[in-house]
C-alpha positions as CSV (number, residue, x, y, z in Angstrom):
1,M,15.9,30.6,-21.1
2,K,17.6,27.6,-22.6
3,M,21.2,27.2,-22.1
4,S,23.3,25.9,-24.9
5,V,24.9,22.6,-24.7
6,A,28.2,24.3,-25.5
7,K,28.0,26.7,-22.7
8,C,26.9,24.1,-20.2
9,M,29.7,21.8,-21.1
10,N,32.3,24.5,-20.2
11,Y,31.6,24.9,-16.5
12,G,30.6,23.1,-13.3
13,G,32.1,19.7,-13.6
14,P,35.0,17.7,-15.3
15,R,34.6,17.3,-18.9
16,V,33.4,14.1,-20.5
17,D,36.2,11.6,-20.9
18,V,35.5,8.2,-22.3
19,A,39.0,7.2,-23.4
20,P,40.0,3.7,-22.5
21,R,42.3,3.3,-19.5
22,D,44.0,0.6,-17.4
23,L,41.6,-0.3,-14.6
24,T,43.7,-2.8,-12.8
25,G,45.3,-0.1,-10.5
26,E,41.8,1.4,-9.8
27,A,40.4,-1.9,-8.5
28,V,43.3,-2.3,-6.3
29,G,43.0,1.2,-5.0
30,W,39.3,0.9,-4.0
31,S,39.9,-2.4,-2.4
32,A,42.8,-1.1,-0.2
33,F,40.3,1.3,1.6
34,A,37.4,-1.2,1.7
35,P,37.4,-2.0,5.6
36,E,37.8,1.7,6.4
37,L,35.1,2.8,3.9
38,A,32.8,0.1,5.3
39,T,33.1,1.4,8.8
40,F,32.9,5.0,7.8
41,L,29.9,4.8,5.5
42,L,27.8,2.2,7.4
43,D,26.7,4.8,10.1
44,R,26.3,7.6,7.6
45,L,24.5,6.6,4.4
46,P,22.0,3.7,4.9
47,N,18.4,4.7,5.3
48,R,17.5,1.1,6.3
49,Y,19.5,-2.0,7.1
50,D,16.8,-4.7,6.6
51,V,17.2,-4.6,2.7
52,W,19.6,-3.4,0.1
53,G,20.1,-3.6,-3.7
54,A,21.9,-6.4,-5.3
55,Y,22.8,-7.7,-8.8
56,I,22.8,-11.1,-10.5
57,P,26.4,-12.3,-11.3
58,E,27.2,-11.7,-15.0
59,L,27.4,-15.5,-15.8
60,A,24.1,-16.3,-14.0
61,R,22.1,-13.8,-16.0
62,A,19.3,-14.6,-18.4
63,A,18.4,-12.3,-21.3
64,D,14.8,-12.1,-20.5
65,Q,15.1,-11.5,-16.7
66,P,16.1,-8.5,-14.6
67,N,19.7,-8.5,-13.4
68,V,18.7,-6.7,-10.2
69,W,17.1,-7.8,-7.0
70,T,16.3,-6.8,-3.5
71,A,18.5,-8.5,-0.9
72,P,18.3,-10.5,1.3
73,A,15.9,-13.2,0.1
74,K,12.6,-12.7,1.6
75,T,13.1,-15.8,3.8
76,R,16.1,-14.1,5.3
77,R,14.6,-10.7,6.0
78,G,14.5,-9.8,9.7
79,V,17.4,-12.3,10.1
80,E,20.1,-11.0,7.8
81,H,21.0,-7.2,7.8
82,L,23.2,-4.9,5.9
83,S,26.6,-5.0,7.5
84,A,30.1,-3.8,7.1
85,Q,31.0,-7.0,5.3
86,H,28.5,-6.3,2.6
87,I,30.1,-3.0,1.9
88,V,33.7,-4.5,2.1
89,Q,32.4,-7.0,-0.5
90,H,31.2,-4.1,-2.6
91,F,34.5,-2.2,-2.6
92,T,36.6,-5.3,-3.3
93,A,34.0,-6.7,-5.9
94,R,35.2,-9.5,-8.1
95,H,32.0,-9.6,-10.1
96,A,28.5,-7.9,-10.3
97,G,27.2,-10.3,-7.6
98,D,29.4,-8.4,-5.0
99,V,28.0,-5.0,-6.0
100,I,25.4,-3.4,-3.8
101,G,23.2,-0.3,-3.7
102,L,21.3,1.5,-0.9
103,H,17.6,2.3,-0.6
104,T,16.6,5.9,-0.8
105,T,14.0,6.0,1.9
106,S,13.6,4.8,5.5
107,P,10.4,3.1,6.7
108,E,9.6,6.5,8.4
109,N,9.9,8.3,5.0
110,T,13.2,10.1,5.7
111,S,16.4,10.2,3.6
112,R,20.0,10.6,4.5
113,W,21.2,11.1,1.1
114,F,20.0,11.8,-2.6
115,G,21.3,11.0,-6.1
116,L,20.7,12.3,-9.6
117,D,21.4,9.7,-12.3
118,F,22.4,11.1,-15.8
119,D,22.3,7.9,-17.8
120,V,24.3,7.1,-21.0
121,H,23.2,3.8,-22.6
122,D,25.3,1.9,-25.2
123,E,24.3,3.1,-28.7
124,C,26.0,3.3,-32.1
125,G,27.2,6.2,-34.2
126,N,25.8,9.6,-33.6
127,A,23.2,8.5,-31.0
128,I,25.8,8.0,-28.2
129,D,27.4,11.3,-29.0
130,M,24.0,13.1,-28.7
131,Q,23.5,11.3,-25.2
132,R,26.9,12.5,-24.0
133,E,26.4,16.0,-25.0
134,A,22.9,16.1,-23.5
135,V,24.2,14.5,-20.1
136,A,27.2,16.9,-20.0
137,A,25.0,19.9,-20.4
138,A,22.4,18.6,-17.8
139,F,25.2,17.5,-15.4
140,S,26.8,20.9,-15.4
141,W,23.4,22.7,-15.1
142,C,22.5,20.7,-11.9
143,I,25.9,21.2,-10.3
144,D,25.5,24.8,-10.7
145,A,21.8,24.7,-9.5
146,L,22.5,22.6,-6.3
147,G,26.1,23.4,-5.5
148,E,25.5,26.6,-3.5
149,R,23.2,24.7,-1.0
150,I,24.6,21.2,-1.0
151,S,28.1,19.6,-0.7
152,L,28.0,17.7,-4.0
153,L,30.1,14.5,-4.9
154,L,30.5,13.9,-8.6
155,E,30.8,10.3,-10.0
156,D,31.7,9.1,-13.5
157,S,29.5,6.1,-13.1
158,N,30.0,4.0,-16.2
159,G,33.1,5.2,-18.1
160,N,30.9,5.9,-21.2
161,G,29.7,9.5,-20.2
162,G,27.1,8.5,-17.6
163,R,27.1,10.4,-14.3
164,H,25.8,10.4,-10.8
165,L,25.5,13.4,-8.6
166,W,25.4,12.8,-4.8
167,G,24.6,14.6,-1.8
168,Y,24.1,13.5,1.9
169,F,23.0,15.2,5.1
170,E,24.1,15.5,8.7
171,S,20.7,14.1,9.8
172,P,17.8,12.5,7.9
173,V,15.5,14.9,6.0
174,A,11.8,14.4,5.2
175,T,11.6,12.4,2.0
176,P,8.5,14.3,0.6
177,A,10.4,17.6,0.8
178,L,13.5,16.1,-0.7
179,F,11.5,14.5,-3.5
180,V,9.7,17.7,-4.4
181,Y,13.0,19.6,-4.4
182,L,14.7,17.2,-6.6
183,S,11.7,16.8,-9.0
184,A,11.6,20.7,-9.4
185,T,15.4,20.9,-10.1
186,A,15.1,17.9,-12.6
187,G,12.2,19.7,-14.3
188,E,14.1,23.0,-14.5
189,C,17.0,21.1,-15.8
190,F,14.9,19.7,-18.6
191,E,13.6,23.1,-19.5
192,A,17.2,24.5,-19.6
193,T,19.0,21.7,-21.4
194,G,16.4,19.2,-22.7
195,F,17.6,16.4,-20.5
196,R,15.8,15.3,-17.2
197,P,18.0,13.2,-14.7
198,E,16.4,10.5,-12.8
199,T,16.0,11.3,-9.2
200,Y,16.6,9.2,-6.1
201,P,14.4,9.0,-4.2
202,K,11.8,8.4,-7.0
203,Q,8.8,8.8,-4.7
204,P,7.6,11.1,-1.9
205,R,6.8,8.3,0.4
206,L,6.8,4.6,0.5
207,A,3.6,3.2,-1.0
208,L,1.5,0.4,0.6
209,T,0.8,-3.0,-1.3
210,R,-2.7,-4.3,-1.5
211,T,-2.2,-6.3,1.6
212,G,-1.2,-3.1,3.6
213,T,2.4,-3.9,3.9
214,Q,4.9,-1.1,3.1
215,Q,6.9,-1.3,-0.1
216,V,10.8,-0.8,0.3
217,G,11.2,1.7,-2.6
218,N,14.1,2.1,-5.0
219,W,17.9,2.0,-4.5
220,L,21.0,3.4,-6.2
221,R,24.3,1.6,-6.6
222,L,27.2,2.8,-4.5
223,P,30.3,4.3,-6.2
224,G,32.8,1.5,-6.9
225,R,32.7,-1.4,-9.5
226,H,30.1,-1.1,-12.4
227,H,27.5,-3.9,-12.5
228,T,28.1,-4.7,-16.4
229,K,31.4,-3.0,-17.3
230,A,35.0,-3.3,-16.3
231,H,34.8,0.1,-14.8
232,W,35.5,1.6,-11.3
233,S,33.9,4.9,-10.4
234,R,35.9,8.1,-10.7
235,L,35.0,10.9,-8.4
236,A,35.4,14.6,-8.4
237,W,34.4,17.7,-6.6
238,P,32.5,20.5,-8.5
239,G,35.1,22.3,-10.6
240,G,37.9,19.7,-9.8
241,E,39.5,16.9,-11.8
242,W,38.4,13.2,-11.8
243,Q,40.2,11.1,-9.5
244,S,40.4,7.3,-9.8
245,G,41.4,4.3,-7.6
246,A,42.8,5.1,-4.2
247,E,42.5,8.9,-4.8
248,A,38.8,8.5,-5.6
249,A,38.2,6.2,-2.5
250,R,39.9,8.7,-0.2
251,M,37.4,11.3,-1.3
252,L,34.6,9.5,0.3
253,F,36.2,10.2,3.8
254,D,36.4,13.9,2.9
255,W,32.9,14.3,1.6
256,P,31.1,16.9,3.7
257,A,27.7,16.2,5.0
258,S,25.2,19.0,4.1
259,D,22.9,20.9,6.4
260,P,19.4,19.4,6.4
261,T,17.9,22.9,6.2
262,A,19.4,23.1,2.6
263,I,16.1,21.2,1.5
264,P,13.2,23.7,1.6
265,P,10.3,22.4,3.8
266,L,6.9,21.6,2.7
267,D,4.0,23.4,4.3
268,A,1.8,20.2,4.3
269,Y,3.2,16.9,3.6
270,A,-0.4,15.6,3.4
271,A,-0.7,17.3,0.0
272,I,1.6,14.7,-1.4
273,E,-0.5,11.4,-1.6
274,T,0.2,8.0,-2.9
275,P,0.4,8.4,-6.9
276,P,-3.0,7.7,-8.4
277,P,-3.7,4.7,-10.6
278,A,-1.5,4.3,-13.7
279,R,-4.2,5.3,-16.1
280,Q,-4.9,8.5,-14.3
281,Q,-1.2,9.2,-14.0
282,Q,-0.7,8.9,-17.7
283,F,-3.6,11.1,-18.9
284,P,-3.8,14.0,-16.6
285,K,-4.6,16.4,-19.5
286,L,-6.8,14.0,-21.5
287,L,-9.1,12.6,-18.7
288,A,-11.2,15.6,-18.9
289,G,-13.2,14.3,-21.8
290,G,-14.5,11.8,-24.1
291,A,-13.9,9.2,-26.6
292,R,-10.3,10.2,-27.5
293,A,-9.0,9.9,-24.0
294,D,-10.7,6.5,-23.6
295,R,-9.2,5.3,-27.0
296,I,-5.8,6.3,-25.9
297,A,-6.0,4.7,-22.6
298,R,-7.0,1.5,-24.2
299,Y,-4.2,1.7,-26.7
300,V,-1.5,2.2,-24.0
301,E,-3.0,-0.5,-21.8
302,K,-2.3,-3.0,-24.6
303,L,1.4,-2.1,-24.9
304,P,3.7,-4.2,-22.6
305,H,6.6,-2.8,-20.6
306,G,9.9,-4.5,-20.7
307,V,13.5,-4.8,-19.9
308,A,16.6,-3.9,-22.0
309,G,16.5,-5.8,-25.3
310,S,12.8,-6.8,-25.0
311,G,11.4,-4.3,-27.7
312,R,10.9,-1.2,-25.6
313,S,12.0,1.0,-28.3
314,N,9.6,-0.6,-30.8
315,H,6.7,-0.2,-28.4
316,L,7.6,3.4,-27.8
317,F,7.6,4.1,-31.6
318,R,4.2,2.4,-32.1
319,L,2.7,4.5,-29.3
320,A,4.2,7.7,-30.6
321,A,3.0,7.0,-34.1
322,F,-0.5,6.3,-32.8
323,L,-0.5,9.5,-30.8
324,C,0.8,11.6,-33.6
325,H,-1.2,10.2,-36.6
326,D,-4.4,8.7,-35.1
327,A,-5.0,10.5,-32.0
328,Q,-3.7,13.8,-33.3
329,C,-2.1,14.7,-30.0
330,T,-0.2,17.9,-29.5
331,S,3.5,17.5,-28.5
332,V,2.6,18.5,-24.8
333,E,0.0,15.9,-24.7
334,A,2.0,13.2,-26.4
335,L,5.3,13.6,-24.5
336,A,3.4,13.5,-21.2
337,I,1.8,10.1,-22.2
338,L,5.1,8.9,-23.7
339,H,7.1,9.6,-20.7
340,A,4.6,8.2,-18.3
341,W,4.4,5.0,-20.3
342,N,8.2,4.8,-20.4
343,G,8.5,5.1,-16.7
344,G,7.0,1.5,-16.4
345,N,10.0,0.0,-18.3
346,A,12.9,-1.5,-16.2
347,P,14.9,0.6,-16.8
348,P,13.2,3.4,-18.7
349,L,14.6,4.5,-21.9
350,P,16.5,7.8,-21.6
351,E,14.6,11.1,-22.0
352,W,16.3,12.2,-25.1
353,K,15.2,8.9,-26.8
354,V,11.5,9.5,-25.9
355,T,11.7,12.9,-27.4
356,Q,13.6,11.8,-30.5
357,T,11.1,8.9,-31.0
358,W,8.2,11.4,-30.9
359,K,9.9,13.6,-33.6
360,N,10.7,10.4,-35.7
361,A,7.0,9.3,-35.5
362,G,6.0,12.5,-37.0
363,Q,8.2,12.0,-39.9
364,Y,8.3,8.3,-40.5
365,G,5.3,6.9,-38.5
366,G,2.8,6.8,-41.3
367,R,-0.7,6.1,-39.9
368,R,-1.2,3.4,-37.2
369,A,-4.6,1.8,-36.5
370,A,-5.8,1.6,-33.0
């Protein structure tokens, strides 16, 4: 049964608050605890110390290039490792180049923490209000769904309605089991509220490259300074009030570790294999037959993925219009393909936008030639 947005917004977590506020004191408050936080977190959260997430400083960014990278430089890997100094730098950040994130998965495919990302992008007019309502509903639903098993930490991640939901464990848990559990939760959240949070980890196990080396997987930014906005994270416990600055920083010391047995085990980890090739991932319902599946596959393969500002929304609309008017896809078929294609963008467009684009294509898309 779907839960109304209004009902979801009234329980679980602090309400959405995007009013401007003075951030000077918040930065000072976080910075004051930086050395203690670095020592405290360094032994508890990292899944690996050979790599970590990093950002390009704002003044060094190029419009057509990603602003994230995996540190250290490849020539320094094995020589430089994640240290307390990197975490101190993060909590005293002067610019985005000081901000770091932690990888979700160890080389042994275990995880000491997880995150759910409820993203709100900058939009105009009613669009951003729709995003905030959708995020508030999904955030509260997930707090309720996970809170009985896991000690959750709530983060106001961007000051614009975006949220992160965190949990960590007394000892590492098997990443395949954690991934399946979070994916199931995100799917149920989508069924209940219409919004699917992004899960960290994003994969059941680290994949291998063509040369046989292990990939490092994905990472999530630590609470603290935002990488594009003059915003410092606010934190809360489920049902509590948002805390900022020094009060928020202190909460990290009081964040309880959860029992690893809170994550249900899998009977056979071998059942979760490396994801199939992209084409098979995108068309699980259509590969069974024929010319239509091949035509759709060829069309999708022609569409480039991109970063923010590169025309992702236009490509998404073109694909939605093609699936609706030319391929005559059902909503189930089309949304599966649209979400799969969107997953290749960096970052992906939000779930609600994919769904709304599919609806718009039906009304305004006309007829598109393959």
